[in-house]
C-alpha positions in Angstrom: -121.2 159.2 -128.2 -120.1 160.5 -124.8 -123.4 159.9 -123.0 -124.3 156.6 -125.6 -121.6 154.4 -123.9 -121.6 154.9 -120.0 -125.5 154.6 -120.7 -125.6 151.6 -122.3 -123.1 150.4 -119.7 -124.8 151.6 -116.9 -128.5 150.3 -118.1 -126.2 146.7 -118.7 -125.0 146.5 -115.2 -128.4 147.6 -113.9 -130.3 144.9 -115.9 -127.7 142.4 -114.7 -127.9 143.3 -111.4 -132.2 143.2 -111.5 -132.2 139.5 -113.4 -129.9 138.3 -110.4 -132.2 139.7 -107.4 -135.4 138.2 -109.8 -133.2 134.4 -109.9 -133.0 134.5 -106.3 -136.7 135.4 -105.8 -137.0 132.5 -107.9 -134.7 130.5 -105.5 -136.5 131.3 -102.1 -140.1 129.8 -104.4 -138.0 127.0 -105.1 -136.5 126.7 -101.5 -139.9 127.1 -99.5 -141.5 125.3 -101.7 -138.9 122.2 -100.8 -138.8 122.9 -97.2 -142.9 122.8 -96.8 -142.6 119.1 -98.8 -139.5 118.0 -96.3 -141.7 119.7 -93.4 -145.0 117.5 -95.0 -142.7 114.3 -95.1 -141.0 114.6 -91.0 -144.9 115.0 -89.7 -147.1 112.2 -92.2 -147.9 109.2 -90.0 -145.0 106.6 -89.3 -144.6 103.3 -90.6 -142.5 100.3 -90.1 -139.4 100.4 -90.9 -137.7 99.6 -94.6 -135.7 96.7 -94.8 -132.9 98.2 -96.3 -132.8 102.2 -95.7 -131.5 104.9 -98.1 -130.1 107.6 -97.3 -131.5 108.9 -101.0 -135.0 107.8 -101.2 -135.5 107.5 -97.5 -134.4 110.5 -95.2 -136.8 112.1 -92.6 -139.1 109.1 -93.7 -140.9 108.7 -90.2 -140.8 105.3 -89.0 -142.0 103.3 -85.5 -139.7 100.9 -84.3 -139.6 98.9 -80.6 -135.9 97.7 -79.5 -134.3 96.9 -76.3 -130.8 98.7 -75.8 -128.3 96.6 -77.0 -125.0 98.1 -75.4 -123.3 101.3 -74.0 -124.3 104.4 -76.0 -122.2 106.9 -78.1 -122.6 110.2 -76.5 -121.8 113.5 -79.2 -121.3 116.3 -77.7 -123.9 119.4 -78.8 -124.7 122.8 -78.2 -128.1 124.0 -78.0 -129.8 127.5 -77.9 -131.6 127.9 -74.6 -130.4 124.2 -73.3 -126.5 124.7 -72.9 -123.8 122.2 -73.7 -125.0 118.4 -73.5 -125.2 115.5 -75.3 -127.0 113.6 -77.2 -127.5 109.8 -76.9 -126.9 107.9 -79.7 -128.0 103.9 -78.4 -127.8 100.5 -80.3 -131.7 98.5 -80.4 -131.9 95.0 -80.9 -135.5 94.7 -82.1 -138.0 91.8 -82.2 -137.0 90.9 -85.9 -133.3 90.4 -85.2 -131.9 94.4 -86.4 -129.8 96.2 -84.7 -130.3 99.8 -85.6 -129.0 103.0 -84.1 -131.5 105.5 -82.5 -131.1 109.4 -81.5 -132.8 109.4 -78.0 -132.7 113.2 -77.4 -130.1 115.2 -75.6 -129.2 115.0 -71.6 -127.4 117.6 -69.5 -123.4 117.3 -68.9 -123.8 116.0 -65.6 -126.1 113.0 -66.3 -123.3 111.5 -69.2 -123.0 108.1 -67.4 -125.8 107.7 -66.2 -127.0 104.0 -67.5 -130.0 104.0 -69.6 -133.2 101.9 -68.2 -134.0 98.6 -69.4 -136.3 98.1 -72.2 -137.9 97.6 -74.4 -138.7 101.2 -75.6 -141.1 102.4 -78.5 -139.7 104.9 -81.0 -141.6 106.7 -83.3 -138.6 109.3 -85.2 -137.1 109.8 -88.6 -134.7 108.3 -90.5 -131.6 110.9 -91.4 -128.2 110.9 -92.7 -126.7 114.3 -90.6 -124.1 115.6 -92.7 -122.1 117.1 -90.0 -118.5 115.2 -90.4 -115.8 117.7 -92.5 -112.7 118.0 -92.6 -112.2 119.5 -89.9 -113.5 117.2 -87.3 -111.2 116.1 -85.0 -112.0 112.3 -84.2 -114.1 110.7 -81.5 -112.2 110.9 -77.8 -112.9 106.8 -77.8 -111.6 106.4 -74.1 -114.1 109.1 -72.8 -117.1 108.7 -75.2 -117.1 111.6 -76.5 -118.2 112.0 -80.3 -117.8 115.7 -81.6 -120.1 115.1 -84.5 -123.3 112.3 -86.4 -120.5 110.4 -88.6 -123.0 107.7 -89.2 -120.7 105.7 -90.9 -118.4 106.1 -88.1 -121.1 105.1 -85.6 -122.7 101.9 -87.1 -119.2 100.6 -87.5 -118.8 101.4 -83.2 -122.1 100.3 -82.1 -122.2 97.3 -84.9 -125.4 98.6 -86.4 -126.7 99.2 -89.3 -125.6 102.2 -91.4 -128.4 104.7 -90.2 -130.2 106.7 -88.0 -133.4 107.0 -86.1 -133.6 110.5 -84.9 -136.7 110.2 -82.1 -139.5 112.6 -82.0 -141.2 110.4 -79.3 -140.1 108.0 -76.6 -141.7 105.6 -74.1 -141.0 105.1 -71.7 -139.9 108.3 -70.5 -136.1 107.4 -70.3 -134.5 110.4 -69.4 -132.9 111.9 -72.8 -135.3 114.8 -74.1 -136.2 114.4 -78.0 -134.7 116.6 -80.1 -136.1 115.3 -83.9 -135.6 116.7 -87.1 -136.9 119.2 -88.4 -135.9 122.2 -91.2 -134.5 125.1 -89.0 -130.9 123.9 -89.6 -131.5 124.1 -93.6 -130.1 127.1 -95.0 -132.8 129.2 -97.0 -130.6 133.1 -96.9 -132.2 133.9 -101.0 -134.6 136.5 -100.1 -131.5 138.2 -97.9 -129.5 137.7 -101.6 -132.2 139.1 -103.2 -132.4 141.9 -101.5 -128.2 142.2 -101.7 -128.6 142.4 -105.8 -131.8 144.5 -105.7 -129.9 147.0 -103.7 -127.1 146.8 -105.6 -129.0 147.4 -108.5 -130.5 150.4 -107.4 -126.7 151.7 -106.5 -125.7 151.7 -109.9 -128.5 153.0 -111.1 -128.2 156.1 -109.1 -124.2 156.2 -110.1 -125.0 155.7 -113.7 -127.4 158.8 -113.4 -124.9 160.8 -111.5 -122.0 159.9 -113.8 -124.2 161.1 -117.1 -124.9 164.2 -115.1 -121.5 165.4 -114.5 -120.9 164.0 -118.6 -124.0 166.3 -119.6 -122.9 169.5 -117.4 -119.3 169.6 -118.8 -120.5 169.1 -122.6 -123.0 171.8 -121.1 
């Protein structure tokens, strides 16, 4: 009896930890499949811009648009690995069919912030996006200096009087200065393998401690 309860407790804990590790591996397979679907969608052939893009149905949809600059752009402060500080240039474009849209043209250096954009028209291929970069801790934009700290699509649409979606450029013709910084899956977290290793590691430690405890109890009863 002195061995049975610790044995049951130890095996139960071990089974639970292994089950959590297996669940994380299943989540890893699901996430890898989801990322593959997103990457395939991003890289698909572009289509004309839909009449009313929706954030759920049309996220990452590849589109091709043309338009003329329709006002001063918004500058979003960013830090890019291997690039340093810079600004994303969010420009309003007027399309030939009378729409006013927002395009993330790419990144410029901080020294190029006040340089005017060349006249259009621009031909853009990119992906529809609604980046989730705004939380309760993000400061409001500095409107006087035109420095934003997040791509707040609804707020940017109001400021630029544009439709409430963003096209993130993959290619831009002509090359006008900003370096396109297209959407990708690199920013989507996928930590399930690390979590699985942790759970399996804890299971191994738990099993080792259980065996050690059983050995100690057995020694005391001999």
